[in-house]
N, CA, C and O atoms as a GROMACS GRO file, in nm:
protein
  512
    1UNK      N    1   9.477   8.299  10.396
    1UNK     CA    2   9.619   8.286  10.371
    1UNK      C    3   9.692   8.294  10.504
    1UNK      O    4   9.658   8.374  10.590
    2UNK      N    5   9.792   8.210  10.521
    2UNK     CA    6   9.868   8.206  10.646
    2UNK      C    7   9.935   8.341  10.670
    2UNK      O    8   9.986   8.405  10.578
    3UNK      N    9   9.933   8.382  10.795
    3UNK     CA   10   9.990   8.512  10.832
    3UNK      C   11  10.135   8.493  10.876
    3UNK      O   12  10.163   8.416  10.968
    4UNK      N   13  10.224   8.562  10.811
    4UNK     CA   14  10.365   8.559  10.847
    4UNK      C   15  10.417   8.701  10.844
    4UNK      O   16  10.354   8.791  10.788
    5UNK      N   17  10.533   8.719  10.904
    5UNK     CA   18  10.597   8.850  10.897
    5UNK      C   19  10.692   8.851  10.778
    5UNK      O   20  10.760   8.752  10.750
    6UNK      N   21  10.693   8.962  10.710
    6UNK     CA   22  10.784   8.979  10.598
    6UNK      C   23  10.900   9.068  10.641
    6UNK      O   24  10.883   9.158  10.724
    7UNK      N   25  11.016   9.043  10.585
    7UNK     CA   26  11.133   9.120  10.623
    7UNK      C   27  11.125   9.265  10.575
    7UNK      O   28  11.172   9.356  10.643
    8UNK      N   29  11.066   9.286  10.456
    8UNK     CA   30  11.059   9.420  10.398
    8UNK      C   31  10.915   9.457  10.362
    8UNK      O   32  10.881   9.463  10.244
    9UNK      N   33  10.832   9.482  10.461
    9UNK     CA   34  10.692   9.516  10.431
    9UNK      C   35  10.678   9.647  10.353
    9UNK      O   36  10.580   9.665  10.281
   10UNK      N   37  10.774   9.737  10.365
   10UNK     CA   38  10.766   9.863  10.292
   10UNK      C   39  10.779   9.841  10.141
   10UNK      O   40  10.718   9.913  10.062
   11UNK      N   41  10.858   9.742  10.101
   11UNK     CA   42  10.867   9.709   9.958
   11UNK      C   43  10.733   9.654   9.911
   11UNK      O   44  10.688   9.686   9.801
   12UNK      N   45  10.670   9.572   9.993
   12UNK     CA   46  10.538   9.520   9.958
   12UNK      C   47  10.436   9.634   9.946
   12UNK      O   48  10.353   9.634   9.855
   13UNK      N   49  10.443   9.729  10.037
   13UNK     CA   50  10.352   9.844  10.030
   13UNK      C   51  10.372   9.923   9.900
   13UNK      O   52  10.275   9.965   9.838
   14UNK      N   53  10.497   9.942   9.861
   14UNK     CA   54  10.526  10.010   9.734
   14UNK      C   55  10.473   9.929   9.616
   14UNK      O   56  10.416   9.984   9.522
   15UNK      N   57  10.492   9.798   9.622
   15UNK     CA   58  10.442   9.711   9.516
   15UNK      C   59  10.290   9.723   9.505
   15UNK      O   60  10.236   9.730   9.395
   16UNK      N   61  10.222   9.727   9.619
   16UNK     CA   62  10.076   9.743   9.616
   16UNK      C   63  10.036   9.878   9.556
   16UNK      O   64   9.943   9.884   9.476
   17UNK      N   65  10.105   9.984   9.592
   17UNK     CA   66  10.072  10.116   9.538
   17UNK      C   67  10.087  10.119   9.386
   17UNK      O   68   9.997  10.165   9.316
   18UNK      N   69  10.200  10.071   9.337
   18UNK     CA   70  10.223  10.075   9.193
   18UNK      C   71  10.130   9.979   9.119
   18UNK      O   72  10.082  10.010   9.010
   19UNK      N   73  10.104   9.864   9.178
   19UNK     CA   74  10.013   9.769   9.116
   19UNK      C   75   9.871   9.825   9.114
   19UNK      O   76   9.798   9.806   9.016
   20UNK      N   77   9.832   9.894   9.220
   20UNK     CA   78   9.699   9.957   9.223
   20UNK      C   79   9.685  10.059   9.110
   20UNK      O   80   9.580  10.066   9.046
   21UNK      N   81   9.789  10.137   9.084
   21UNK     CA   82   9.785  10.232   8.974
   21UNK      C   83   9.769  10.162   8.840
   21UNK      O   84   9.692  10.206   8.755
   22UNK      N   85   9.843  10.052   8.820
   22UNK     CA   86   9.833   9.979   8.694
   22UNK      C   87   9.697   9.912   8.679
   22UNK      O   88   9.647   9.897   8.567
   23UNK      N   89   9.636   9.873   8.789
   23UNK     CA   90   9.507   9.805   8.786
   23UNK      C   91   9.391   9.901   8.768
   23UNK      O   92   9.279   9.859   8.740
   24UNK      N   93   9.415  10.028   8.783
   24UNK     CA   94   9.309  10.128   8.779
   24UNK      C   95   9.255  10.143   8.638
   24UNK      O   96   9.328  10.179   8.546
   25UNK      N   97   9.127  10.115   8.621
   25UNK     CA   98   9.063  10.129   8.490
   25UNK      C   99   9.062  10.274   8.446
   25UNK      O  100   9.074  10.302   8.326
   26UNK      N  101   9.049  10.366   8.538
   26UNK     CA  102   9.046  10.509   8.508
   26UNK      C  103   9.185  10.570   8.520
   26UNK      O  104   9.202  10.676   8.581
   27UNK      N  105   9.283  10.503   8.463
   27UNK     CA  106   9.422  10.548   8.475
   27UNK      C  107   9.440  10.689   8.420
   27UNK      O  108   9.528  10.762   8.467
   28UNK      N  109   9.360  10.728   8.323
   28UNK     CA  110   9.368  10.864   8.271
   28UNK      C  111   9.339  10.967   8.377
   28UNK      O  112   9.396  11.076   8.376
   29UNK      N  113   9.252  10.933   8.470
   29UNK     CA  114   9.224  11.024   8.582
   29UNK      C  115   9.346  11.038   8.672
   29UNK      O  116   9.371  11.145   8.727
   30UNK      N  117   9.422  10.930   8.686
   30UNK     CA  118   9.541  10.936   8.770
   30UNK      C  119   9.655  11.010   8.701
   30UNK      O  120   9.715  11.101   8.758
   31UNK      N  121   9.684  10.970   8.578
   31UNK     CA  122   9.801  11.025   8.511
   31UNK      C  123   9.770  11.147   8.428
   31UNK      O  124   9.857  11.233   8.409
   32UNK      N  125   9.650  11.158   8.379
   32UNK     CA  126   9.617  11.269   8.293
   32UNK      C  127   9.535  11.375   8.363
   32UNK      O  128   9.501  11.478   8.304
   33UNK      N  129   9.502  11.350   8.490
   33UNK     CA  130   9.410  11.438   8.560
   33UNK      C  131   9.475  11.542   8.648
   33UNK      O  132   9.410  11.597   8.737
   34UNK      N  133   9.602  11.569   8.627
   34UNK     CA  134   9.668  11.674   8.705
   34UNK      C  135   9.663  11.645   8.853
   34UNK      O  136   9.703  11.537   8.897
   35UNK      N  137   9.616  11.740   8.931
   35UNK     CA  138   9.615  11.728   9.075
   35UNK      C  139   9.519  11.621   9.125
   35UNK      O  140   9.532  11.576   9.239
   36UNK      N  141   9.425  11.579   9.044
   36UNK     CA  142   9.331  11.476   9.086
   36UNK      C  143   9.402  11.344   9.113
   36UNK      O  144   9.348  11.258   9.183
   37UNK      N  145   9.521  11.327   9.060
   37UNK     CA  146   9.594  11.202   9.081
   37UNK      C  147   9.691  11.209   9.196
   37UNK      O  148   9.794  11.143   9.191
   38UNK      N  149   9.662  11.287   9.298
   38UNK     CA  150   9.755  11.311   9.406
   38UNK      C  151   9.804  11.188   9.479
   38UNK      O  152   9.917  11.188   9.528
   39UNK      N  153   9.725  11.083   9.489
   39UNK     CA  154   9.767  10.963   9.560
   39UNK      C  155   9.830  10.860   9.468
   39UNK      O  156   9.869  10.753   9.515
   40UNK      N  157   9.839  10.888   9.341
   40UNK     CA  158   9.897  10.791   9.248
   40UNK      C  159  10.048  10.801   9.251
   40UNK      O  160  10.106  10.890   9.315
   41UNK      N  161  10.110  10.710   9.183
   41UNK     CA  162  10.256  10.710   9.174
   41UNK      C  163  10.306  10.806   9.068
   41UNK      O  164  10.423  10.801   9.029
   42UNK      N  165  10.218  10.893   9.022
   42UNK     CA  166  10.247  11.002   8.929
   42UNK      C  167  10.247  10.958   8.783
   42UNK      O  168  10.167  11.012   8.706
   43UNK      N  169  10.330  10.866   8.741
   43UNK     CA  170  10.328  10.822   8.602
   43UNK      C  171  10.396  10.688   8.586
   43UNK      O  172  10.450  10.631   8.680
   44UNK      N  173  10.392  10.639   8.465
   44UNK     CA  174  10.445  10.506   8.439
   44UNK      C  175  10.596  10.498   8.461
   44UNK      O  176  10.648  10.390   8.491
   45UNK      N  177  10.665  10.609   8.448
   45UNK     CA  178  10.810  10.608   8.467
   45UNK      C  179  10.847  10.561   8.608
   45UNK      O  180  10.940  10.482   8.623
   46UNK      N  181  10.775  10.607   8.710
   46UNK     CA  182  10.802  10.565   8.846
   46UNK      C  183  10.777  10.416   8.863
   46UNK      O  184  10.853  10.346   8.931
   47UNK      N  185  10.671  10.369   8.801
   47UNK     CA  186  10.637  10.228   8.811
   47UNK      C  187  10.746  10.142   8.746
   47UNK      O  188  10.788  10.040   8.801
   48UNK      N  189  10.790  10.184   8.630
   48UNK     CA  190  10.895  10.108   8.561
   48UNK      C  191  11.025  10.107   8.640
   48UNK      O  192  11.091  10.003   8.649
   49UNK      N  193  11.061  10.220   8.697
   49UNK     CA  194  11.182  10.224   8.780
   49UNK      C  195  11.169  10.127   8.896
   49UNK      O  196  11.265  10.058   8.931
   50UNK      N  197  11.052  10.121   8.957
   50UNK     CA  198  11.032  10.030   9.069
   50UNK      C  199  11.053   9.885   9.027
   50UNK      O  200  11.130   9.812   9.091
   51UNK      N  201  10.988   9.843   8.922
   51UNK     CA  202  10.996   9.703   8.879
   51UNK      C  203  11.129   9.666   8.816
   51UNK      O  204  11.181   9.557   8.839
   52UNK      N  205  11.187   9.756   8.736
   52UNK     CA  206  11.302   9.722   8.654
   52UNK      C  207  11.435   9.776   8.706
   52UNK      O  208  11.540   9.721   8.670
   53UNK      N  209  11.436   9.878   8.788
   53UNK     CA  210  11.561   9.938   8.834
   53UNK      C  211  11.580   9.930   8.986
   53UNK      O  212  11.684   9.888   9.035
   54UNK      N  213  11.477   9.972   9.060
   54UNK     CA  214  11.489   9.983   9.205
   54UNK      C  215  11.484   9.849   9.276
   54UNK      O  216  11.538   9.833   9.386
   55UNK      N  217  11.419   9.753   9.215
   55UNK     CA  218  11.408   9.618   9.271
   55UNK      C  219  11.445   9.518   9.162
   55UNK      O  220  11.468   9.556   9.047
   56UNK      N  221  11.450   9.392   9.198
   56UNK     CA  222  11.473   9.288   9.097
   56UNK      C  223  11.344   9.210   9.069
   56UNK      O  224  11.350   9.094   9.027
   57UNK      N  225  11.229   9.273   9.092
   57UNK     CA  226  11.102   9.207   9.061
   57UNK      C  227  11.095   9.165   8.914
   57UNK      O  228  11.040   9.060   8.884
   58UNK      N  229  11.150   9.244   8.825
   58UNK     CA  230  11.143   9.210   8.682
   58UNK      C  231  11.225   9.086   8.649
   58UNK      O  232  11.187   9.010   8.560
   59UNK      N  233  11.335   9.066   8.718
   59UNK     CA  234  11.424   8.954   8.688
   59UNK      C  235  11.400   8.832   8.776
   59UNK      O  236  11.410   8.718   8.729
   60UNK      N  237  11.369   8.855   8.903
   60UNK     CA  238  11.362   8.743   8.997
   60UNK      C  239  11.260   8.769   9.108
   60UNK      O  240  11.298   8.788   9.223
   61UNK      N  241  11.132   8.769   9.074
   61UNK     CA  242  11.034   8.792   9.180
   61UNK      C  243  11.036   8.684   9.288
   61UNK      O  244  11.002   8.712   9.403
   62UNK      N  245  11.076   8.563   9.254
   62UNK     CA  246  11.085   8.456   9.354
   62UNK      C  247  11.184   8.489   9.464
   62UNK      O  248  11.172   8.440   9.576
   63UNK      N  249  11.283   8.571   9.432
   63UNK     CA  250  11.381   8.612   9.532
   63UNK      C  251  11.321   8.698   9.642
   63UNK      O  252  11.385   8.721   9.745
   64UNK      N  253  11.200   8.746   9.622
   64UNK     CA  254  11.133   8.829   9.722
   64UNK      C  255  11.037   8.751   9.812
   64UNK      O  256  10.976   8.809   9.902
   65UNK      N  257  11.024   8.621   9.789
   65UNK     CA  258  10.938   8.541   9.875
   65UNK      C  259  10.998   8.539  10.016
   65UNK      O  260  11.116   8.506  10.034
   66UNK      N  261  10.916   8.576  10.114
   66UNK     CA  262  10.962   8.586  10.252
   66UNK      C  263  11.016   8.725  10.286
   66UNK      O  264  11.027   8.761  10.403
   67UNK      N  265  11.049   8.802  10.184
   67UNK     CA  266  11.100   8.937  10.205
   67UNK      C  267  10.988   9.040  10.186
   67UNK      O  268  10.960   9.121  10.275
   68UNK      N  269  10.922   9.034  10.067
   68UNK     CA  270  10.812   9.125  10.038
   68UNK      C  271  10.692   9.052   9.978
   68UNK      O  272  10.583   9.108   9.967
   69UNK      N  273  10.713   8.928   9.940
   69UNK     CA  274  10.606   8.844   9.887
   69UNK      C  275  10.583   8.726   9.980
   69UNK      O  276  10.677   8.678  10.045
   70UNK      N  277  10.460   8.681   9.987
   70UNK     CA  278  10.425   8.574  10.079
   70UNK      C  279  10.463   8.437  10.025
   70UNK      O  280  10.512   8.352  10.099
   71UNK      N  281  10.442   8.416   9.895
   71UNK     CA  282  10.463   8.282   9.841
   71UNK      C  283  10.492   8.288   9.691
   71UNK      O  284  10.494   8.395   9.631
   72UNK      N  285  10.513   8.170   9.634
   72UNK     CA  286  10.542   8.160   9.491
   72UNK      C  287  10.424   8.202   9.404
   72UNK      O  288  10.443   8.246   9.291
   73UNK      N  289  10.302   8.189   9.454
   73UNK     CA  290  10.186   8.234   9.378
   73UNK      C  291  10.195   8.385   9.353
   73UNK      O  292  10.170   8.432   9.242
   74UNK      N  293  10.231   8.459   9.456
   74UNK     CA  294  10.249   8.603   9.438
   74UNK      C  295  10.365   8.631   9.343
   74UNK      O  296  10.355   8.721   9.259
   75UNK      N  297  10.473   8.556   9.356
   75UNK     CA  298  10.588   8.576   9.268
   75UNK      C  299  10.549   8.552   9.122
   75UNK      O  300  10.591   8.627   9.033
   76UNK      N  301  10.470   8.448   9.096
   76UNK     CA  302  10.424   8.420   8.960
   76UNK      C  303  10.335   8.533   8.908
   76UNK      O  304  10.343   8.570   8.791
   77UNK      N  305  10.252   8.589   8.994
   77UNK     CA  306  10.164   8.699   8.954
   77UNK      C  307  10.247   8.824   8.920
   77UNK      O  308  10.215   8.896   8.825
   78UNK      N  309  10.352   8.849   8.997
   78UNK     CA  310  10.442   8.961   8.965
   78UNK      C  311  10.506   8.937   8.829
   78UNK      O  312  10.512   9.027   8.746
   79UNK      N  313  10.554   8.815   8.807
   79UNK     CA  314  10.619   8.781   8.680
   79UNK      C  315  10.523   8.801   8.563
   79UNK      O  316  10.563   8.854   8.459
   80UNK      N  317  10.398   8.760   8.578
   80UNK     CA  318  10.300   8.778   8.471
   80UNK      C  319  10.275   8.926   8.441
   80UNK      O  320  10.258   8.964   8.326
   81UNK      N  321  10.272   9.007   8.544
   81UNK     CA  322  10.256   9.151   8.524
   81UNK      C  323  10.377   9.208   8.450
   81UNK      O  324  10.361   9.288   8.358
   82UNK      N  325  10.496   9.168   8.490
   82UNK     CA  326  10.618   9.216   8.425
   82UNK      C  327  10.621   9.173   8.278
   82UNK      O  328  10.660   9.251   8.191
   83UNK      N  329  10.581   9.050   8.250
   83UNK     CA  330  10.576   9.002   8.112
   83UNK      C  331  10.480   9.088   8.029
   83UNK      O  332  10.510   9.122   7.915
   84UNK      N  333  10.366   9.123   8.087
   84UNK     CA  334  10.270   9.206   8.012
   84UNK      C  335  10.328   9.345   7.986
   84UNK      O  336  10.304   9.402   7.879
   85UNK      N  337  10.402   9.400   8.081
   85UNK     CA  338  10.469   9.530   8.058
   85UNK      C  339  10.576   9.517   7.951
   85UNK      O  340  10.588   9.603   7.863
   86UNK      N  341  10.655   9.410   7.958
   86UNK     CA  342  10.759   9.389   7.857
   86UNK      C  343  10.700   9.374   7.718
   86UNK      O  344  10.756   9.425   7.621
   87UNK      N  345  10.588   9.305   7.707
   87UNK     CA  346  10.522   9.289   7.578
   87UNK      C  347  10.484   9.425   7.520
   87UNK      O  348  10.504   9.450   7.401
   88UNK      N  349  10.430   9.509   7.603
   88UNK     CA  350  10.392   9.644   7.561
   88UNK      C  351  10.513   9.722   7.510
   88UNK      O  352  10.507   9.784   7.404
   89UNK      N  353  10.623   9.719   7.586
   89UNK     CA  354  10.740   9.798   7.549
   89UNK      C  355  10.817   9.735   7.434
   89UNK      O  356  10.878   9.807   7.354
   90UNK      N  357  10.816   9.603   7.424
   90UNK     CA  358  10.880   9.539   7.309
   90UNK      C  359  10.809   9.578   7.180
   90UNK      O  360  10.873   9.597   7.076
   91UNK      N  361  10.678   9.588   7.185
   91UNK     CA  362  10.599   9.619   7.066
   91UNK      C  363  10.606   9.766   7.028
   91UNK      O  364  10.614   9.800   6.910
   92UNK      N  365  10.605   9.857   7.128
   92UNK     CA  366  10.592  10.000   7.098
   92UNK      C  367  10.714  10.083   7.138
   92UNK      O  368  10.715  10.204   7.114
   93UNK      N  369  10.814  10.023   7.197
   93UNK     CA  370  10.930  10.098   7.240
   93UNK      C  371  10.903  10.172   7.370
   93UNK      O  372  10.802  10.148   7.437
   94UNK      N  373  10.992  10.261   7.404
   94UNK     CA  374  10.984  10.330   7.534
   94UNK      C  375  10.969  10.481   7.520
   94UNK      O  376  10.994  10.555   7.616
   95UNK      N  377  10.930  10.527   7.403
   95UNK     CA  378  10.924  10.672   7.381
   95UNK      C  379  10.782  10.729   7.376
   95UNK      O  380  10.766  10.849   7.351
   96UNK      N  381  10.679  10.646   7.399
   96UNK     CA  382  10.543  10.698   7.398
   96UNK      C  383  10.511  10.769   7.528
   96UNK      O  384  10.579  10.750   7.629
   97UNK      N  385  10.408  10.851   7.526
   97UNK     CA  386  10.362  10.913   7.650
   97UNK      C  387  10.281  10.810   7.729
   97UNK      O  388  10.240  10.708   7.675
   98UNK      N  389  10.260  10.839   7.855
   98UNK     CA  390  10.179  10.750   7.940
   98UNK      C  391  10.044  10.723   7.877
   98UNK      O  392  10.000  10.608   7.868
   99UNK      N  393   9.977  10.828   7.833
   99UNK     CA  394   9.843  10.814   7.778
   99UNK      C  395   9.844  10.736   7.646
   99UNK      O  396   9.746  10.668   7.615
  100UNK      N  397   9.951  10.744   7.569
  100UNK     CA  398   9.961  10.663   7.447
  100UNK      C  399   9.973  10.515   7.483
  100UNK      O  400   9.910  10.431   7.417
  101UNK      N  401  10.051  10.482   7.585
  101UNK     CA  402  10.061  10.342   7.627
  101UNK      C  403   9.925  10.290   7.674
  101UNK      O  404   9.883  10.180   7.640
  102UNK      N  405   9.856  10.371   7.753
  102UNK     CA  406   9.726  10.332   7.808
  102UNK      C  407   9.626  10.306   7.695
  102UNK      O  408   9.534  10.226   7.711
  103UNK      N  409   9.642  10.373   7.584
  103UNK     CA  410   9.551  10.357   7.471
  103UNK      C  411   9.579  10.235   7.384
  103UNK      O  412   9.499  10.204   7.297
  104UNK      N  413   9.689  10.168   7.406
  104UNK     CA  414   9.724  10.051   7.326
  104UNK      C  415   9.642   9.929   7.371
  104UNK      O  416   9.610   9.917   7.489
  105UNK      N  417   9.609   9.839   7.278
  105UNK     CA  418   9.529   9.722   7.314
  105UNK      C  419   9.597   9.633   7.419
  105UNK      O  420   9.529   9.568   7.499
  106UNK      N  421   9.728   9.630   7.420
  106UNK     CA  422   9.802   9.548   7.517
  106UNK      C  423   9.785   9.598   7.660
  106UNK      O  424   9.811   9.525   7.756
  107UNK      N  425   9.742   9.723   7.674
  107UNK     CA  426   9.725   9.779   7.808
  107UNK      C  427   9.618   9.703   7.886
  107UNK      O  428   9.626   9.694   8.009
  108UNK      N  429   9.519   9.649   7.817
  108UNK     CA  430   9.415   9.571   7.886
  108UNK      C  431   9.475   9.453   7.961
  108UNK      O  432   9.431   9.420   8.071
  109UNK      N  433   9.576   9.389   7.902
  109UNK     CA  434   9.642   9.277   7.968
  109UNK      C  435   9.721   9.324   8.090
  109UNK      O  436   9.724   9.256   8.192
  110UNK      N  437   9.786   9.439   8.078
  110UNK     CA  438   9.857   9.497   8.193
  110UNK      C  439   9.759   9.519   8.307
  110UNK      O  440   9.786   9.481   8.421
  111UNK      N  441   9.647   9.579   8.277
  111UNK     CA  442   9.546   9.608   8.379
  111UNK      C  443   9.493   9.480   8.442
  111UNK      O  444   9.477   9.472   8.564
  112UNK      N  445   9.465   9.379   8.359
  112UNK     CA  446   9.414   9.252   8.410
  112UNK      C  447   9.516   9.184   8.503
  112UNK      O  448   9.480   9.137   8.611
  113UNK      N  449   9.640   9.180   8.460
  113UNK     CA  450   9.746   9.117   8.541
  113UNK      C  451   9.766   9.193   8.672
  113UNK      O  452   9.788   9.134   8.777
  114UNK      N  453   9.759   9.325   8.664
  114UNK     CA  454   9.775   9.407   8.784
  114UNK      C  455   9.660   9.382   8.881
  114UNK      O  456   9.682   9.374   9.002
  115UNK      N  457   9.538   9.369   8.830
  115UNK     CA  458   9.425   9.340   8.919
  115UNK      C  459   9.440   9.206   8.989
  115UNK      O  460   9.410   9.193   9.108
  116UNK      N  461   9.485   9.107   8.915
  116UNK     CA  462   9.507   8.974   8.975
  116UNK      C  463   9.611   8.981   9.087
  116UNK      O  464   9.590   8.927   9.196
  117UNK      N  465   9.721   9.048   9.060
  117UNK     CA  466   9.826   9.063   9.162
  117UNK      C  467   9.774   9.144   9.280
  117UNK      O  468   9.798   9.106   9.395
  118UNK      N  469   9.705   9.252   9.254
  118UNK     CA  470   9.654   9.336   9.362
  118UNK      C  471   9.559   9.258   9.451
  118UNK      O  472   9.563   9.272   9.574
  119UNK      N  473   9.474   9.176   9.393
  119UNK     CA  474   9.384   9.092   9.474
  119UNK      C  475   9.463   9.004   9.570
  119UNK      O  476   9.427   8.989   9.686
  120UNK      N  477   9.570   8.946   9.520
  120UNK     CA  478   9.654   8.860   9.605
  120UNK      C  479   9.722   8.942   9.715
  120UNK      O  480   9.722   8.902   9.831
  121UNK      N  481   9.777   9.056   9.678
  121UNK     CA  482   9.849   9.139   9.775
  121UNK      C  483   9.757   9.190   9.884
  121UNK      O  484   9.798   9.201  10.000
  122UNK      N  485   9.635   9.222   9.848
  122UNK     CA  486   9.542   9.276   9.948
  122UNK      C  487   9.476   9.168  10.034
  122UNK      O  488   9.417   9.200  10.138
  123UNK      N  489   9.484   9.045   9.993
  123UNK     CA  490   9.426   8.934  10.070
  123UNK      C  491   9.510   8.905  10.194
  123UNK      O  492   9.456   8.870  10.300
  124UNK      N  493   9.639   8.919  10.182
  124UNK     CA  494   9.731   8.885  10.291
  124UNK      C  495   9.736   8.998  10.392
  124UNK      O  496   9.742   9.116  10.356
  125UNK      N  497   9.734   8.962  10.519
  125UNK     CA  498   9.750   9.058  10.629
  125UNK      C  499   9.869   9.016  10.713
  125UNK      O  500   9.886   8.898  10.744
  126UNK      N  501   9.950   9.112  10.750
  126UNK     CA  502  10.068   9.083  10.832
  126UNK      C  503  10.027   9.038  10.971
  126UNK      O  504   9.927   9.083  11.027
  127UNK      N  505  10.108   8.947  11.026
  127UNK     CA  506  10.084   8.907  11.165
  127UNK      C  507  10.152   9.006  11.258
  127UNK      O  508  10.247   9.074  11.220
  128UNK      N  509  10.102   9.012  11.379
  128UNK     CA  510  10.160   9.105  11.477
  128UNK      C  511  10.288   9.053  11.535
  128UNK      O  512  10.350   9.119  11.618
   0.00000   0.00000   0.00000
């Protein structure tokens, strides 16, 4: 992948951290494991705030191309992850615990989409 500088690499780093948590098959170890999850983003609430409140990734991931995303392929992968999260919350609402969401069949799609995005995010390296 072509190496370019991004305007906001710290947003990309946050995106990678939250996406890594969503992609983790052993998410119960992160969210349900107490202190064992020290490097995780703590829980799904932080992840949702990042995607839906703190950034506009949920509404317009393409707007981050050149800022925190390298290209439209990454933007589409972000959008697919957001759609999988929306599907989960549309079906079950927003009042379940983290572990209840993880136990739903739709969580497999969240994990799969997160892994695809994470692979893309980790492939790119910033230029000096």
